[in-house]
N, C-alpha and C positions, 0 to 999 in steps of 0.2 A: 504494500500500500504506500502511496506517496506521502510525503510529509504533510501536505495540505489535507489529504484524505484522512490522515491520523487526527489532525486538529479538528476536522469537521465531525468525525465519529465520536470524539470526546467532548464536543462542544456543549456548553451550557451557557445561556445568555446571562446567568448570574455570575458576575465576575468575582474572582478570588482576591483581587486587589481593589482598593478604593481609587477614585479619580485623582486624589491628592498624591497617591503613591505612584500612579502611572504617568500623570501629566501635570503635576503640581497645581498651580492656581488656574489652569486652563479648563474651560468648559467644552472645548472642541471634542467632537466624537460622542457627546452625550445628547439626550433628548432635551436637555436644558440649554443647549447652545443657542446663541442669538439668532433670531430670524430677522433678516435685514429689511429696511423700509421698502414697501412696494411703491410704485410710481403713482402715489395719490397726493393730492394737494394738502391733506391734513397731516402728513408725516413731518415731524419737526425738523429732521435733518434736511429734507428737501425744501421746506418752506415755499411751497408752490413749485414753480419750474424756474429756478434762478438763471437758467441759460436762455430764458426768453423765447424768442421765435426760432432759435437755431435748431436745425434738424440734422439727423444722421446722414441723410442722403443729399441734403441741399446745401450744406456748408462745408467748406474745406476745414477739417479739424486741426490742421497744422497752421492755419492763419486766422482762424475765427474763434479761438478760445475766449470765452467771456471772462470778465473780472468781477466776481461777485462782491469783493471787499470783505468777505468773511474769512476769519482765521480759525482753523481747527487746531487746537493745542493738544499735544500728547507728551507724556513724561515717561521715559523708559529708564529703569535701573537694571543694569546688567550684573549678574552675580553667578557664582558657581552654585550647583545644587545636585541632588541625587534623585533620580526618577527611574521608573521601569516601564517605558511605553509598551513593551511587548512581554513584560514579566522578567526581563533580564535587567538587573539593577545597574545603572550607569551613572558615572559622574559626568555632568553636562554643564553647559552655561545657559542660563535662562534670562528671559526678559520679564521683569515684574513677577518672577517666580513661576512663569507659565511656559509650557511647550505644547503645541506651537504658541507663539507669542500673541499678544492682544491685537485686535483688528484696528486698522486705521480706516476711517470712513469719512468721505467728503463728497461735495458736489463738484461737477466740472466748473472750473474757474475759481474755486476756493484756494486760499493759501493754507498750506499744511506746515505746521511748526512742531518739530519733534526735538525735545531735549534728551540727550543720551548721557547718562551718568555711568561711567566705567568704575564699577566696584568689584572687578575681578581680582580676587586675591587667592593665595595659596595654591599655585604661584600666581603672581600678578601677570597680566597680559594686556597688550593694547587691543583696540577694536576700532572699527569704522563701519558705518551703515550705508548701504546702497539701496536706493528706491527704484526697484527694477522697472525699466520701461518708460520712466518719465523723461520727457524731452529736456527738461532743465534749461530751457531757453532763457538766457540772461543770468542763470544761476549754475553754471558749470561747477562752481566751487562747492555746491551742495550735493554733487553726485555720489560722494561717499567712498571714493577709492583711494586708499592710502598710497603715497608715493606718486599719485597722479594729480589729484586736486587738493589734497590736504595731507598733513602728517597724521599718524594714528592718534586716536584719543588715548592719552596716557592713563594708566591706572590712577584712580583718585581724582581725575579731571572730568569735566563735562563739556559737551559741545551741543549747540542748538542748530539744527538744520532747518532752513526756511526755503520753501519752493512752492510753485503754483501747480495745481492739477490741470495741466494743459491738454491732457487727453482723458478719456473716461473708459471705464470698464473694470477689468479684474487684473490685479497684479499682486506682488509680494515685496516685502523688504527682507534684507538679509545682511549679515556681516560680510564684508569684502576683505577681511584681514586673514590672509592665508586661507585654509579650509575651515575656518572657525564656524561657519554656519552649519556645517555637518554635525557639530556638537550641540545644536539647539537654537542658535540665534537666527530665528526667522519668524515671520508672521504675515497675515494677509492684508491687502489694501483693496478697498472697494470704492470706486469713484462713480457716482451716479451721473447719468447723462441721458440724452435723447434715446428713445427706444421705439419710435413709431413703426419700425420695420417688423417688429415682433411683439406679441402680447403674452403675458403670463400672469399667474395669480400669486405665487409665493416665491420669495427669494431666499433660498436656504443657505446662501453664502458660500464660503470657500470649502473646497474638498481637496485637502493637501494629499498628494501622492508622493511617497518618499522612501527610497531604499534606506535601510538602517544598518549601521555597523555597531557591533558590540565592543570594538576596540576604540579607545579615545582617539579623536581626530589627529592629535599631535603625533601619536605613535604610528598611525597610518601614514601620515606625511613622511615621517622619518623612514619608514619601510619603503615607500614609493621612491624616495630620493636616494636611498642607500645604494652603493655599488652593487651591481648584479651578482658579482662573485661573493659578496658578503651577505647575501640574502635579500637584496632589493627586489621589490615586486611592483612594477608600474601598473598592475591590473588587479587590485585587491577585490575579493569577493564580498558582497554585502551579506549580512546575516539574516535579514528579514525585510519585509516590505510593509509599510504603514499606510493607513488611510486616516487622515486627520489625527495623526500621532498615536494610533493604536493598532494592534494586531496581536493575536496569540502566537506563542512560540513553544515548540516542543522541547522541554528541558532535558529529555532523555537522549537527544542527538549529540553527536560529537561536536557539532557546531556550537553547542551551548557553552562550551568552555568550562568555567567555574560553576558547577551546578548548584553550589551553595548560594549563589547570587540570583538564581532563576526560580520563578514561580509559574507553574502552568495555569492556563485559563486566566490570563491577565485581563481579558475583556476586549471586545471589538467596538468600533464606532457604530453608532446607531442614528438613523434618520427617520423622520416622520413625514409621510406623504398624506395629503388630504385627497380622499377619493374624488375622482372626476376633475381635479384641479391640475393646472400646468405649473411645474416647478422649475425655477432657474437654479442650476448648480454651476459653480465657478471652479473648474478643475485647474489645479496648479501642480506641475511637476517640480517639487522643491527638493529633489534628491541630489545625490552626489555623482552617480554614473549611469543609472539604469533608465532606458527608454520604457515608458509605461504604456500599457494597452488596457484602456478602461472600458467597462461595459456594465450594464444593469440587466440581469436576467429578465427575459420576456418583454423588455421595453426598448423601443427605438428611441434614439436621441436626435434632436435637431440642433445642429451647430449654428450659433448666431454670432460668434466672435472668436477670432484667433489673436491672442495677445491683446493689444489695445485697439484692434481693428474690427469694427462690426462688419460682418459678411452677410451676403445673401444666404438665407437659411438653406441648409441641405441636411438630409437624413442619413444616419449611419447606425450601425450596431456596435462598433468599436471606435474609440478615439485614441489616436497615437500622439503621445507627447514626449518630446525630448526635454532634458533638464532646462528649467527656466521658462518653458512654454506654458501658456494658459489657453484653455478653450472653454467658452461659456456654452452650456447646453440647456435645452428645454426638454423636460420629460413630463408627460401627462400620465397621471395615475388612473389608467383606464383598463388595466389588465386583470381585473378580478374584483370580487366583492370587497367591502370595506374592512374585512378581517384578513386580508391577504398580506403576505410577507415575501420579500424577494432578496436575493443576494446582490449586493454591489461588489464588483470585482475590479482589481487592478493588478495586472501581471507584468512583471519585469520581463522584457524580451531577452531570454537567455541565449538567443542567437547573437545578441549585441553586447551583453554584459554578463559577468560572472555573478551568480547569486546562489546562496545556500538555500534560501526559502523565498522564491520569487513571487509567490501568489498571495495577494492580500484580499481579505474579505471585510465587508461591513454589511450591516443588516438594515433593510428599508422596511418599515412597517406602515401599512395603510392605517387610517385613523382608529379603527376598531380592532386591530390585530393584538394578539397576546404578545407583549414585548419580552416575556420571559422565555419564549420558545424560539429556537433557531429556524430560519427559513428552510424550505426544502426544494427551492427552485433549481432549475438546471441552466448551465451556462450556454450561451450561443455557440454554435459550431462555426467559428471564424478563425481558421488557422493563422498563425503568425507568418506573414509573407517572407520574413527574413531579410528584407531589404534595409532595415535599420534607417528608414526614411519616413518623412511625413506623408500625408495623403497627397494624391495627385494635385499639382498646383492648379489645374483647371477647375477644381471644386471650390477653391477659396476665392470668391469674387467680392472685393470690398464694396460696401454699400455706397461710399462716396468714391467716385471713379477718378483716377489719376493715370494718365497715359505714361508710357515709358519714353521719356525725353531723350534726345540725342546727347550722350555724355560729353562733357568738355575734356575729360581725361579717363583713361582706362588703365587698370593695373592688375597684374596677377599677384595673388598672395597664396603661395603653395604651402600646404601643411606637410611636415615630414618629421623625422626623428633621427637621433644619433646617440652614440655612446660617447660620453665626454672623456677627458683624460683621466678621471678618477674611476671610470667604469660605471658611472650612473647613466640611466636611460633618461634622455631629455627630449621634449617635443620642441619643434621649431615652427615659426610662421614667417614665411619669406626668408628662410635661412638663418633666423636668429631665435635663440631661446631667451625669453624675457627674464629679467631679474630686477626687482624693485629696489629703489633707494628710499627708505621711509623718511629720511631726514631731508630730502631734496625734491619736493613734488614738481613734476614737469610744468604744471600750470603756473606756478609761482615763478619758474624760470622764464617762461614765455612772457609773462607780464613785465619782467625786468628787461626784456629785449634779447635774452639769451636763446638763440636758436641752434646752438651747438650742443648735442646731447651725447651722453654715454651710449655707445652702440647697443649695449644690453637693454636699454630702455625701449628699443625697437620703435622709434617715433617715425611715422610716415607723414611727412609734411606735404599736404595737398594745396597749400597756399590759398589763392583766391579763386580756385576753380568753382564753377557754378554747379556742376553735377558730376559725381564720381561713379564710375562703374568698376566693380571689383570682381574678378574671376577667381574663385577659390577652388583650387585643385587639391584633391585629397588622394594621393596614391598609396595611402596607408591602409592596413587591414582593420581599422577602427572607424566607426562613424563619430561625428562631432557635432554637438549643438552649438552653433556659432552665434554669439550675442553681440550686437552693436549697441553701445550706449548712445543716448542723445538723439536717436532717430528711429523711425520705422523704415526698414529696408524694403524696397521693391524687389521681390524675388522673381527674376526674369526666366530662370531655367534651372533645373537640377536633374541629375541622372547619373548613370554609370559612365565610367571613362571620362574623357575630356569633352568639353563643350565644342560644338561644331563651329562656333563663332557667329552664328546668325539666328538660330532658333530662339524664339521668345514665346512664352505661354501667356495668352491674354494680353498682348502688347498694348491694347487700348486701356487696360485696367488690370495690371498684374497684381498678384497676391502681395500683401504687405504684412510684415510682422517684425518683431525685434530679436527673435531667435529662430534660426533655420537649421534643420538637420542637414548636414552634408554626409552622404552615405559613404561607406568604405569603398575605396577604389572608384571614387566618383567625383562629382563637382557640383557647385552651385554658382549662379551668377546673380549678383545683387547690385543695386545702385541706390543712391540717395542724393537729395538736394543739399548743397552746402549752404544752409541758411541758419546755422547754429554755431557761431564761433566758440571754440573750446578744444580741449584735449579729451578725446572720446575713446575709451577702451573698446577693442574688438578682440574677442577671445572665445575659446571653447568653455562651455559652462560645466563640463565634467570637472569636478573639484580636483581630481588627481592629475588631469591633463593641464589645467592652468597652473597648478603647483609646479608642474614640470616644464613650464615656460611657453605654453601655447597661447600667446598673447601679443598684441601690438597696440600702440597708441596712434589713433588717427588725429592728426593736428589739423584743425580747420580754421582758416582765415586768421592766421597769427597776427597779422597787422591790425586787425580789429581788436584783438585781445590787448595788444600793446597800446592802441589808441585810447581804448576805454579806461584802462588803468584803474579800475574801481573794485578790485578784490577786497573783501572785508578784512579789516585788520585781525579779526579773530582767527583767520586762517593761519597767519603767522604765529598766533598764540598757540595753536596746536603744535607747531614745530618747536616753539620755546618750551612748552610743557614736555614734549616728547624728548627733546635734547636733555632736559633736566633728569627725566626718568632714566634714560639710557646711559647717562654718565656714570651711574652706579648699578645699573641693571642691563646687561648686554643681552638683547633678544637673540635667541638661537634661531636665526632665519635660515632654515635648511632648504626652503623651497623658493619659488619666485616671489612670494610675499603677498600675492593677491588671490 
């Protein structure tokens, strides 16, 4: 019997551990988790429709963002803690004592202000928070990548990020300090906006999909970066797969490690469906390496958005998400009487990543179902195609159309790898393996007029070009979810082998998103408008790959950065605090640093 089969056969929906023991102060995965405001005028967070007459299909989201004048304040304290999301007790890092972290919710056009207090001790560690997918127009300094636009937030220090919600939909925040987010530092973000292209009744909010490792992240990074002859492993296997921070684990398996730290039947995430109603679920792959294949037994799903881009609705039985990608779906509770129950599933593609227990379960209960009993539904028969790629590009048609303009410059950025002089496996992008300098952020150097960079910073200066086309060739045996900060990429083409140089999918309105999977031994072609002066990371979102250097900095319109010269003084303060901390506490930066 498979490991998942063993778990199902032993399953009781009465958990052996409390929510505090599995997820700390978080309510994610419980029937008490928050239901988010529907699009009704009496919802206080919406306060009517603050985006006025702007619509999803009628207004360019990149030039038409409203300014509501509303500031949404959040306060995050980062500390160490001990939890057991799947029954295996782990020392982790938490936000306000919760895993996953608390939600950030705002309207399109609101200003979001988050103060992060670094209280990580025993040992002390730096941190920095990235707000995934936000354009950060005019606020590149708030993008939250150490060594790029700030120094790390030193232990005992605080930093306030202030930026506008210039796009709307579903995203997440996470630490961008080494692979720290894999140790717990992440949470959801929901930005309300126009929705006239699709209707629904209930917003159930985020559904985090996350491969989970029982080894602390720093130990994994050390193993990933260790010389191969000394036991280095650039492809560590995950131990489990979580839905909203929960999943059972079989403590009798060899993968359990120290069985004294493991409790069977820790508990699964649970969701409530209202019979006959249509529900919005916001899927987020917040993992470290695994491609997720998400489904709900017996229910078709209607995709309405990919990343921050509303798309013309299309129906599927399985949603594929690479690390960092989000997909919003609509699901109608119309597959049985009001006492029905169904399994929600998310499976790591084992053809694309190593996983000891790749299959995650959560329970969906219609409103009159017995929530103490496990569902008995059967999975869809949709085999993994094994391409390690997203859905066909032709399916994802943005609601607001933008054609593929003629680029003013085109550049190849090839992905590859090599064994360095010490015998460690490193990834490269355009021939360089990136390494950060926490004490010397690139953005601060550009503002001072310094455009000469250390080669290992891998800065690609695109000057004042208007539109950049980048061809990403991947002749390696691994797929990579490539994330561009500060932009939604137009995805012109993807596939096996090399691009033919001419083919474009939906040239009048190509797919757009901020993370795109490039398949093993394949390519993808993307372009973006250079309308956002700044230093923008472009990197693989597999934690162990970016640790190994699969990263570049896109420098956009440096003359405008130097001309404006308005970076907040508090950015320099992060460097002052970090320099003071590191003068007596030398960080053991064994990886790229981001």
